[in-house]
N, C-alpha and C positions, 0 to 999 in steps of 0.2 A: 401460415401461422406466424405471427410476430413472436420472436423469442428474446430472452434476456440472458446475458452472461455476466456473472460476477467473477472477476479475475483477481488472484492473490498478488502478494508483493512481488515486484519485478526486479528491483535493485540492479538495473542496467542489463538484465539478461534479455536483450532485444530479440535474439534469434528464437528463443523459447516463447517469448511474447507473441511474435508473429505466427509461430507454429500453432499455438493454442487457439488463436483467432481463426486460423485457416482450418484446423481440425473441427472447430465448431461449425464451420460453413457460414460464416458471418455474411449477412446480406445488408448492404448499405441502404439506408432509408427505410428499413423494415425492422431489423434487430437492434437491440440496445445493449451497449457494452458499459459495464461499471467496473471499477477497480478500487482496491483497498488502500491505496497510497504507498509511499516508499517506492516510487518509480525509479529513483536515482540512487547513485553511490554503490560502492562495494563491487559491483559487476563491471563487465567490459565496455558497455556502450550506453551510458546515460543519455547522451544527446539523441541517439537514434530512438531510444525508448520514449523520450519526450516528444519526438516528432510523430511517432505512431499515435500517441495520445491525442495530439493536436490534429493530425490529418484525419483520423477516424472519429473525432468528436467524442472520445471516451470520457465518461462521467466519473472522474476519480474524486477522492477526498484527500485532504492534507495528511501526509505522514510526518513522523518526527524528523525524517531526513529532509523533507521539503521545508519544514519549519526552520530547521537549522540552516538550510541554504539561504532562506530569506534573511535570517539574522546576519549571515556572513556577507551577503551582497549589500546589505544596508550599513555595514561597518567599514571603516577605513581599511584599505588593503594591508597596511603595515601591522594590523592586529590579527590577520588571518593565521591559522595554524599552517604548518608545512603541508599537511594533507590537503587543506583547502587551497593552498597556492598551486599544488600540483594539479588539482581538479579544475580549478577555475582560471588559473594563470594563462593557459593557451587561448582562452576565449577572448574575442574582441569586446570592447566596452559595449558595442551595439548588441552583440549576442547576449552578454550578461544582462543588459537592460530588458531584452525581449523575454528571456527566461524568467526574470524577476516579475515582470508584468503578468506573464502567463500563469506561473505557479501561484501568485498571490490571489488569483481568483478562485482557487480551490477551497471548498468549504471544509469544516471539521466533520460534518456528517451529511448524509443524504437520506431523507425519508422517502424511500422508493416504494412502488406498489407492492413488491413482494417481501421487502425486508428493510430494516434500518441498517444503513451502511456507515461504518466508522472505522478508523484505522486500527486503534489498539483495543478499545473497549469502553465500557460505561462506568460511571462512578457509583459504587454501592452507597445506598442511603439517600440517593437523589432520585426524584421521579420526573424531573423536567430537564431536558437536554441543555436548555439555556442556563441552568443553575450549576451545571457540571464544570469542573475546572478544565480549561483547554489542555493543560499539561497532562491531566489524567486521560482525556480522550486520545491524546497522542502517544502516551507511553505506558499506560497501565498494563501490568501482567498479573501480579499478585496484589492482594489487598488484605492486610492483616494475616499474611502468610498463606492465603488460599487464592486459587484462581478467581479472578473477578466475576467470571460468568457463573460461578456456583453461588453467588450472592446477589444476583439480579433477576428480576422478573420483568418482562417487557411484553407489550401487547402484539408484537409481531416478531418474526425471526430477526436476530441480529447477526449480520455478516461482518467479520473483522479480519485483520491480518496481524502483523507485527511480532508474532510469537513463534519464530522458526524453530526454536528448541522444543516447544510443545508440539509443533507440527500440525498436521491436519486435524481439525476438531469437528465432529458431527455429533451434537447432543440435541435433545429436544429444545428448540428455540434458539440454538446458537450454532453458527458455522464459522470455523476458523480456517482461512485459506492460505496462510503463510506456511507452505510445506518445504521451505528452505531451498529453493532453486539455486540461489547464488552460492550455497554451500555444497552443491553437487547432487542435490536430491531431486526435487521435481517442482514444476509449476502446476498449480491446481486452480480450476474454475468450476463454477456451479451454474447450471441452467435450471431454474425452477419449473419452467413449463414442461421440460422433459424429465424432471426429477433425476437428473444425471450429473455426475461429476466428470469433468475432463481433466486429464493429466498429461504433461509432457515431461519426459526425463531431461534433466540438465545435461548439456553436452559435456560438461566437465566441472570440476571444482574451481570456482572463480575466487572464492574467499574462504579463508579458514575461520572456523568458529572461535570467537574469543571466549575461552572458558572462564576467564577472570572477570568478565563483564557483569556488572550488577543487574539484577532483574529490572527491566524497565528503562535501562540506560544504553543498551547496545544499539 
């Protein structure tokens, strides 16, 4: 039986990324892997995480961290922040170009057979994806003080990430898969054919939660 796996935010946690794919028993050429975006930053191994996506042909969507990466790579280096220089400075110009080309192909959403896949969520009050703000699709958590998914109706399940503080979400019509692996919690994935959730415990705390971050901007 062909199976599908939707994997939550990675944030450079390559070991856990590989482990959850292994636990799933992924079969190349048969199974399909999707991912919620934010492959990069915060964790220990962004480059290896990107290589896993490319080598396995994982169908991901653009996360807010990838969108920011593209902005950085398209800007003069003397405008980069200190954090951006530390992350990207050691890479060759060729490697930077390859990453930019690869990441720029990722869409804001994927309408898959089992679910609509998006990084952060959908814009309340809009019924067409093309009419929704890219910034909202990449960063929404709250809308008028309430979780966005309490204000949306969609014709198929919506799978999303981005909200580690909220953690794993399983509500009728909505599945949130960012369970905070990079913060020392766990990586979560969903297989619809098995009606099963896979989890891998984080090996350690890679990044401290920024308690002062504004909702939608972390």
